[in-house]
C-alpha positions, 0 to 999 in steps of 0.5 A: 068915679073910676080912678085910672091906674088904681085897679081901673082901666087906664085909657092912654093915647099916643101919637104914631111917631112915639108909640112904636118906639116908646112903648117897648121900653115903657110897657114892661115897667107899666105892666109891673106896676098897678098903673099898667094892670088894665092899660088900653092904648089909643094910637092916633094923630094929635088933634084926634087925641086932644079931642078924645081927651077933652071929652073924657074918652082918654085919661091922658095922651102923649103928644109933641104939641102943646095943647091950646085948650086951657082945660088941658095941662101938659107935663114935659117928659123928654126932649127928642132931637131931629136927625137927618136921614137918607141913603149914605150916598145922599148924605155924603153928596150934600155934606149933610154934617155941615148943613142946618135944616134951612140949608136943605133943598125942599124938593128932596124932603120926604114928609109925613102927611098933613095931620101928623105933627112931625111933618109940620114940625119938620117944615117949621124948622126948615122955614117952609110950608106945604105949598110948592116944590115937592113937599106933597111927597108925604107918607102915612108912617115914619117907617115908610119915609125911612124906607124911601129915604134908604133907597135914595128917594129923598131925605127925611127928619128922623126923631132920635127916639125912632132911630134905632128901630128904623135903622135896623128895619131899613138897611142902607139908612144913614143918619147924621145930627144937625149942627147946633142948635139942633132942632128937636121936639118936646114929648109931653104927657097931657091930662085934663086940668080937672084930673089930679096929677098926684098918684097915677098921673105922676107915676105914669109921667115918671115911667114914660120920661125915664123910658123915653130918655133911655131910648134917646140916649142909646 
């Protein structure tokens, strides 16, 4: 049987709100190790990654939701805080530095489309659903949301992991942390329970955890 990371192909899945921000930090390390010699990345929403991992099309997946499937095991990598992002004028106008997630006006929120766990997590911390108001103003990518927010079209939740890249790409985007307790998500590395953790999986988890922590600490 092929052993991922041991001269064999490693099929790694990653959600879109993690991949563009974690990979630039992690990939050089993975390539320098045998585990990344033949790495193939699959970027897709959580549900699709879980399905492909379950049937064996992926060896592991990086996501931000704990799988309910008992045949899968999740290893925590790092904590990713949510920041509030918008134009500087919007941030100043609402006094965002003093607002908690549940104090926000739902009609000003820009969210990722259904199927992206980040959008659902943002709603959850605000105590909201996708019904009513202007919560249908979604987008397919975090980059699109940030550009809309930078132009004063609304406010959005920006993971700390993505803050450096998105602020550089969207001039005018201002971010502020929420007051304690700060909302956050746990980034996880998921494998099948039948896959041994010792060896390639532990090595992969260690590399991704250190790379992710380095990005959120910037």
